ZAVO-698864 format. One line per 3 residues: their letters; for each residue x, y, z of C-alpha. Coordinates in nm, 3 decimals, decimal comma. Layout:
ZAVO-698864
A> X Y Z | ...
//
This chain:
ZAVO-698864
MHD> 0,265 -2,718 -0,215 | 0,107 -3,015 -0,030 | -0,130 -2,795 0,147
LEQ> -0,249 -2,619 -0,163 | -0,294 -2,958 -0,342 | -0,532 -3,058 -0,065
ELA> -0,713 -2,739 -0,100 | -0,759 -2,794 -0,476 | -0,869 -3,155 -0,414
WFQ> -1,129 -3,021 -0,169 | -1,260 -2,774 -0,417 | -1,280 -3,040 -0,698
RLV> -1,502 -3,239 -0,462 | -1,709 -2,944 -0,387 | -1,770 -2,887 -0,763
DLR> -1,830 -3,258 -0,826 | -2,083 -3,281 -0,563 | -2,261 -2,968 -0,663
LRR> -2,297 -3,095 -1,035 | -2,429 -3,434 -0,916 | -2,684 -3,271 -0,702
YFP> -2,790 -3,015 -0,947 | -2,823 -3,216 -1,272 | -2,997 -3,548 -1,335
PGE> -2,763 -3,839 -1,393 | -2,558 -3,806 -1,701 | -2,661 -3,451 -1,792
ASA> -2,377 -3,264 -1,627 | -2,100 -3,434 -1,821 | -2,302 -3,444 -2,144
GAG> -2,438 -3,089 -2,120 | -2,742 -3,216 -2,283 | -3,044 -3,066 -2,094
APA> -3,171 -2,789 -1,874 | -3,081 -2,802 -1,504 | -3,291 -3,029 -1,292
EVS> -3,509 -2,921 -1,012 | -3,298 -2,822 -0,707 | -3,275 -3,110 -0,468
AVP> -3,471 -3,098 -0,146 | -3,155 -3,099 0,056 | -3,110 -2,756 0,241
AVA> -2,926 -2,502 0,033 | -2,561 -2,583 0,136 | -2,605 -2,872 0,370
DIG> -2,473 -3,108 0,110 | -2,148 -2,910 0,064 | -2,108 -2,856 0,428
DLP> -2,060 -3,229 0,448 | -1,727 -3,171 0,283 | -1,523 -2,983 0,553
PPD> -1,195 -2,829 0,414 | -0,876 -2,993 0,492 | -0,708 -2,940 0,836
HGD> -0,343 -2,841 0,792 | -0,248 -2,874 1,156 | 0,074 -2,697 1,246
SPS> 0,204 -2,695 0,903 | 0,458 -2,411 0,837 | 0,336 -2,346 0,478
PWA> 0,222 -1,990 0,405 | -0,124 -2,100 0,327 | -0,166 -2,291 0,668
CFL> -0,009 -1,992 0,851 | -0,255 -1,761 0,690 | -0,544 -1,981 0,784
RDH> -0,419 -1,983 1,139 | -0,392 -1,606 1,154 | -0,727 -1,555 0,970
PLS> -0,986 -1,791 1,072 | -1,209 -1,829 0,777 | -1,578 -1,930 0,740
FVE> -1,666 -2,204 0,504 | -1,774 -1,961 0,252 | -1,474 -1,737 0,284
RAA> -1,246 -2,046 0,244 | -1,416 -2,151 -0,074 | -1,392 -1,800 -0,214
VVL> -1,019 -1,783 -0,169 | -0,964 -2,114 -0,316 | -1,189 -2,053 -0,616
ALV> -0,987 -1,740 -0,674 | -0,667 -1,937 -0,663 | -0,778 -2,208 -0,899
PHL> -0,728 -2,007 -1,233 | -0,367 -1,978 -1,132 | -0,303 -2,324 -0,990
RPQ> -0,531 -2,559 -1,169 | -0,731 -2,379 -1,430 | -0,868 -2,706 -1,576
LLD> -1,079 -2,756 -1,265 | -1,301 -2,479 -1,407 | -1,344 -2,629 -1,765
VFF> -1,660 -2,788 -1,660 | -1,814 -2,460 -1,647 | -1,788 -2,432 -2,027
TRN> -2,072 -2,695 -2,046 | -2,352 -2,570 -2,262 | -2,717 -2,601 -2,210
STY> -2,834 -2,784 -2,514 | -3,194 -2,687 -2,466 | -3,112 -2,324 -2,516
DRR> -2,785 -2,377 -2,709 | -2,608 -2,139 -2,470 | -2,387 -2,155 -2,155
FTE> -2,558 -2,226 -1,815 | -2,637 -1,876 -1,683 | -2,612 -1,987 -1,332
FGG> -2,250 -2,093 -1,362 | -2,157 -1,725 -1,382 | -1,802 -1,644 -1,483
TRL> -1,641 -1,453 -1,766 | -1,420 -1,559 -2,059 | -1,064 -1,437 -2,069
DDD> -0,835 -1,548 -2,358 | -1,037 -1,879 -2,376 | -1,012 -1,935 -1,998
FEP> -1,300 -1,941 -1,741 | -1,262 -1,657 -1,489 | -1,485 -1,714 -1,186
TGE> -1,713 -1,446 -1,048 | -1,928 -1,418 -0,746 | -2,209 -1,611 -0,930
TLA> -1,968 -1,912 -0,979 | -1,908 -1,926 -0,604 | -2,277 -1,892 -0,530
FVL> -2,353 -2,187 -0,763 | -2,081 -2,416 -0,608 | -2,209 -2,337 -0,273
GGD> -2,581 -2,361 -0,330 | -2,674 -2,408 -0,690 | -2,954 -2,169 -0,756
ALE> -3,037 -2,112 -0,397 | -3,103 -1,741 -0,306 | -2,959 -1,808 0,030
ARL> -2,617 -1,889 -0,118 | -2,627 -1,591 -0,347 | -2,697 -1,347 -0,085
AVA> -2,423 -1,493 0,140 | -2,157 -1,436 -0,144 | -2,298 -1,090 -0,213
HLL> -2,240 -1,003 0,151 | -1,892 -1,165 0,150 | -1,788 -0,934 -0,143
ETD> -1,908 -0,598 0,010 | -1,623 -0,357 0,061 | -1,612 -0,369 0,438
QPL> -1,589 -0,751 0,465 | -1,255 -0,880 0,573 | -1,145 -1,051 0,237
IRD> -1,211 -0,745 0,048 | -1,106 -0,496 0,311 | -0,781 -0,670 0,362
DVL> -0,715 -0,703 -0,021 | -0,699 -1,078 -0,014 | -0,970 -1,089 -0,277
RVA> -1,070 -0,832 -0,544 | -1,376 -0,782 -0,739 | -1,266 -0,653 -1,075
AAP> -1,508 -0,421 -1,252 | -1,631 -0,598 -1,565 | -1,714 -0,370 -1,880
GRD> -2,030 -0,192 -1,810 | -2,092 -0,336 -1,457 | -2,036 -0,206 -1,115
AAS> -1,721 -0,337 -0,934 | -1,947 -0,492 -0,664 | -2,150 -0,693 -0,922
MKS> -2,192 -1,063 -0,870 | -2,104 -1,086 -1,241 | -1,756 -0,917 -1,193
PLR> -1,440 -1,140 -1,191 | -1,337 -1,258 -0,850 | -0,964 -1,248 -0,824
ISP> -0,687 -1,312 -0,584 | -0,462 -1,001 -0,515 | -0,111 -1,025 -0,655
EYL> 0,023 -0,978 -0,287 | -0,152 -1,280 -0,161 | -0,096 -1,499 -0,475
SLF> 0,270 -1,447 -0,423 | 0,250 -1,516 -0,064 | 0,055 -1,855 -0,106
TLG> 0,275 -1,970 -0,398 | 0,616 -1,827 -0,347 | 0,631 -1,763 0,027
RRP> 0,676 -1,400 -0,001 | 0,496 -1,076 -0,046 | 0,613 -0,887 -0,349
PPT> 0,684 -0,520 -0,323 | 0,392 -0,313 -0,466 | 0,454 -0,163 -0,822
LGA> 0,429 0,222 -0,836 | 0,134 0,309 -1,061 | -0,221 0,427 -1,064
DFP> -0,334 0,140 -0,864 | -0,074 0,187 -0,599 | 0,054 0,552 -0,595
AQR> 0,349 0,505 -0,355 | 0,719 0,398 -0,388 | 0,959 0,254 -0,118
IDT> 1,231 0,485 -0,029 | 1,553 0,386 0,152 | 1,877 0,560 0,277
ALT> 2,226 0,462 0,326 | 2,268 0,738 0,596 | 2,311 0,684 0,965
WDD> 2,208 0,921 1,246 | 2,572 1,026 1,250 | 2,553 1,136 0,892
LVL> 2,243 1,331 0,923 | 2,317 1,667 1,089 | 2,000 1,795 1,268
HPG> 1,933 2,067 1,522 | 1,953 1,907 1,873 | 1,573 2,004 1,946
TRK> 1,470 1,841 1,605 | 1,659 1,519 1,698 | 1,510 1,512 2,035
QLG> 1,152 1,530 1,908 | 1,225 1,255 1,667 | 1,276 1,019 1,966
EIQ> 0,883 1,043 2,014 | 0,835 0,885 1,693 | 1,096 0,621 1,748
AFL> 0,925 0,539 2,075 | 0,603 0,478 1,917 | 0,759 0,260 1,642
THG> 0,939 0,066 1,901 | 0,682 0,041 2,189 | 0,341 0,145 2,033
HTL> 0,207 -0,208 2,023 | 0,300 -0,239 2,399 | 0,131 0,077 2,494
MHD> -0,189 0,012 2,292 | -0,236 -0,356 2,377 | -0,022 -0,460 2,676
WNM> -0,124 -0,153 2,850 | -0,476 -0,160 2,721 | -0,471 0,199 2,595
AAR> -0,640 0,133 2,251 | -0,964 0,228 2,395 | -0,832 0,567 2,517
LRP> -0,589 0,668 2,251 | -0,629 0,723 1,883 | -0,448 0,451 1,678
GHR> -0,128 0,530 1,506 | 0,103 0,834 1,513 | 0,088 1,129 1,298
ALF> 0,376 1,355 1,250 | 0,437 1,689 1,064 | 0,793 1,772 0,947
HGP> 0,815 2,138 0,846 | 1,091 2,361 0,731 | 1,290 2,494 0,446
PGT> 1,373 2,269 0,165 | 1,688 2,063 0,191 | 1,694 2,045 0,568
GKT> 1,655 1,642 0,587 | 1,290 1,594 0,616 | 1,290 1,304 0,351
STA> 1,602 1,151 0,479 | 1,472 1,159 0,821 | 1,173 0,969 0,737
ALL> 1,371 0,708 0,549 | 1,615 0,677 0,849 | 1,329 0,624 1,095
GKT> 1,213 0,329 0,890 | 1,567 0,188 0,853 | 1,642 0,230 1,246
CGR> 1,311 0,062 1,344 | 1,285 -0,194 1,081 | 0,996 -0,056 0,889
DVY> 0,960 0,005 0,522 | 0,883 0,367 0,419 | 0,665 0,440 0,125
RVD> 0,652 0,789 -0,027 | 0,317 0,886 -0,171 | 0,336 1,000 -0,546
LSL> 0,090 1,296 -0,538 | 0,088 1,304 -0,911 | -0,077 0,957 -0,908
VIS> -0,287 1,029 -0,614 | -0,466 1,342 -0,713 | -0,723 1,249 -0,972
KYI> -0,961 1,461 -1,172 | -1,232 1,192 -1,133 | -1,457 1,239 -0,839
GET> -1,386 0,989 -0,561 | -1,062 0,840 -0,720 | -0,826 1,034 -0,479
EKN> -0,985 0,855 -0,187 | -0,966 0,521 -0,351 | -0,614 0,554 -0,438
LSR> -0,512 0,674 -0,087 | -0,698 0,388 0,071 | -0,505 0,128 -0,112
VFD> -0,190 0,283 0,026 | -0,318 0,322 0,386 | -0,477 -0,031 0,402
RAQ> -0,171 -0,199 0,287 | 0,068 -0,007 0,515 | -0,148 -0,085 0,806
RQD> -0,133 -0,460 0,727 | 0,250 -0,449 0,682 | 0,351 -0,183 0,945
WIV> 0,483 0,063 0,685 | 0,556 0,438 0,746 | 0,362 0,648 0,487
FFD> 0,532 0,950 0,381 | 0,386 1,249 0,214 | 0,638 1,497 0,067
EAD> 0,513 1,843 -0,030 | 0,207 1,750 0,159 | 0,032 2,102 0,127
ALF> -0,044 2,015 -0,239 | -0,283 1,733 -0,091 | -0,356 1,849 0,264
GKR> -0,397 2,230 0,172 | -0,637 2,467 0,329 | -1,014 2,423 0,227
TET> -1,128 2,702 0,009 | -1,466 2,891 -0,017 | -1,697 2,679 -0,211
RDA> -1,779 2,847 -0,534 | -1,837 2,561 -0,772 | -1,853 2,178 -0,779
HDR> -1,473 2,154 -0,807 | -1,421 2,342 -0,489 | -1,694 2,127 -0,326
YAN> -1,524 1,793 -0,419 | -1,181 1,934 -0,338 | -1,314 2,014 0,020
QEV> -1,471 1,676 0,034 | -1,135 1,512 -0,038 | -0,972 1,720 0,246
AYL> -1,256 1,609 0,473 | -1,199 1,236 0,383 | -0,821 1,282 0,458
LQR> -0,897 1,423 0,786 | -1,112 1,133 0,881 | -0,863 0,881 0,736
LET> -0,565 1,023 0,929 | -0,765 0,977 1,244 | -0,822 0,611 1,220
VGG> -0,494 0,489 1,047 | -0,306 0,257 1,281 | 0,058 0,308 1,156
VVI> 0,290 0,597 1,140 | 0,203 0,869 0,888 | 0,456 1,158 0,832
LAS> 0,368 1,466 0,623 | 0,638 1,700 0,516 | 0,577 2,055 0,407
NMR> 0,805 2,356 0,330 | 0,535 2,593 0,462 | 0,343 2,487 0,767
DNL> 0,093 2,772 0,716 | -0,006 2,621 0,386 | -0,169 2,325 0,557
DPA> -0,527 2,318 0,668 | -0,535 2,412 1,037 | -0,762 2,104 1,097
FTR> -0,487 1,879 1,008 | -0,213 2,035 1,231 | -0,433 1,992 1,526
RFE> -0,450 1,621 1,460 | -0,066 1,549 1,480 | 0,099 1,391 1,772
SVI> 0,416 1,539 1,662 | 0,498 1,879 1,482 | 0,867 1,896 1,423
YFP> 1,063 2,200 1,287 | 1,351 2,140 1,056 | 1,541 2,470 1,061
LPR> 1,826 2,573 0,846 | 2,158 2,445 0,992 | 2,352 2,678 1,215
GAE> 2,724 2,758 1,154 | 2,850 2,468 1,350 | 2,601 2,232 1,191
RLA> 2,699 2,362 0,849 | 3,051 2,297 0,925 | 2,984 1,941 1,022
LWQ> 2,794 1,894 0,686 | 3,084 2,028 0,486 | 3,330 1,810 0,678
RGF> 3,126 1,483 0,653 | 2,998 1,556 0,295 | 3,312 1,486 0,092
SSR> 3,432 1,157 -0,010 | 3,770 1,022 0,166 | 3,910 1,025 -0,193
ARL> 3,848 1,395 -0,240 | 4,145 1,624 -0,204 | 4,096 1,979 -0,081
DPA> 4,345 2,257 -0,174 | 4,528 2,379 0,139 | 4,375 2,716 0,087
VDL> 4,015 2,588 0,125 | 3,882 2,696 0,470 | 3,576 2,504 0,538
AAI> 3,486 2,678 0,855 | 3,499 3,019 0,683 | 3,277 2,884 0,403
AEA> 3,046 2,744 0,661 | 3,027 3,063 0,850 | 2,980 3,282 0,531
HEL> 2,705 3,093 0,373 | 2,361 2,997 0,510 | 2,285 2,689 0,305
SGG> 2,080 2,408 0,380 | 2,214 2,049 0,410 | 2,072 1,967 0,052
SIM> 2,229 2,270 -0,096 | 2,562 2,196 0,064 | 2,560 1,829 -0,078
NVI> 2,463 1,990 -0,414 | 2,780 2,203 -0,409 | 3,001 1,891 -0,302
RHV> 2,857 1,698 -0,578 | 2,929 1,961 -0,831 | 3,292 2,029 -0,740
SLA> 3,356 1,648 -0,676 | 3,248 1,566 -1,040 | 3,459 1,850 -1,195
AIA> 3,750 1,723 -0,988 | 3,711 1,374 -1,102 | 3,671 1,483 -1,465
DAE> 3,995 1,673 -1,429 | 4,211 1,373 -1,321 | 4,107 1,382 -0,980
RPI> 4,270 1,720 -0,916 | 4,224 1,899 -0,566 | 3,923 2,107 -0,504
TRD> 3,996 2,476 -0,493 | 3,833 2,749 -0,313 | 3,737 2,912 -0,652
DLQ> 3,548 2,585 -0,735 | 3,363 2,593 -0,412 | 3,286 2,965 -0,449
HAI> 3,153 2,906 -0,810 | 2,945 2,609 -0,709 | 2,793 2,806 -0,416
RRE> 2,701 3,092 -0,631 | 2,534 2,857 -0,868 | 2,340 2,694 -0,590
LAK> 2,241 3,029 -0,442 | 2,112 3,155 -0,792 | 1,857 2,872 -0,800
DGK> 1,667 3,070 -0,524 | 1,738 3,406 -0,675 | 2,002 3,485 -0,402
HA> 2,358 3,610 -0,441 | 2,684 3,498 -0,263
//
């Protein structure tokens, strides 16, 4: 906390100096008059005489962030200002000072009021840096543009105030929850699934030995593992970043239940990467432009933290573009075009899974580094799934012939596990009795009926 204490003390000095320079003696504290004429000192030269603290080689999260992200004076002041409401909100009480001449607040202080607390805005930062100097205001406006590092990397957020554009200087300036937690608690919290972040982490307890895949499928997965393990060396140490597209895009396609989702989770587990599955119900928005914004939040954070992004049933979002008949078709096609462009530039690993490859827009499939087919398991693979699927506590009746069952029924791995789940629960409920051939045949017929098939 020592480093943050130094930052808060530095910010306090900035505010004190600005108020002394901006108001005649006595008026800043009393709030008893209109602002004085701006000093002849250049716009921010006085503030620039107060350099931010040097934390040296401190191991604190704040100091490490500053070493990894060399900030300009304006950027540093912006981040500290956004932290102040969470760490020392009383430092902002001075901005409640009223202009007695007009019996109202000082407009140049900016800020909004939230539950009797002062919430800083871009205008507040501009005032601290330069009073009412236009140069300071324009510098802050530029800092808050969406393509600038602090906003682009989601360190700072400009929250849309009621009735105002999100980029307005009058909108609240906030630290993102991710970086607030990092600076104060020393860790990044996992994102919460919701409209603002439409993805959720998935994990698996499986190993590669548990996952029964076609040998050709397993071999192709090695390409993705190689990129996850050696991609940084390829792009940077071998200087291939200028010659190759960033990241790696993969398409998993094949019938349901063939292990596409489990494989994505297992790739992350093996390579030490978190895997986030995009919730399409939260991504696809009826509001124009919202789909792009929702996905950008996922892609941007995934790239910063080396996540794998996984789209299940991806044809719902990446489907073929249609003939443009109305405004809805036009905007749907614009979303597909945006996704094409975004996939081209994402720096991490993105996996799309689809039961029907032909449902995807051909323009997407041409952009994949890996297109991997997950076929239904063959007889020997089905037998391995049956043999490995049961608990060590399960007892099979001696009349059960798993090899015959595997040969007779072309089931996916997911369907086989559904059958095992069903018969295992039935056995447990009946004093953990042995599982019989009739139990298995009944559960298999039940599973096949889901797809309108018969045993």
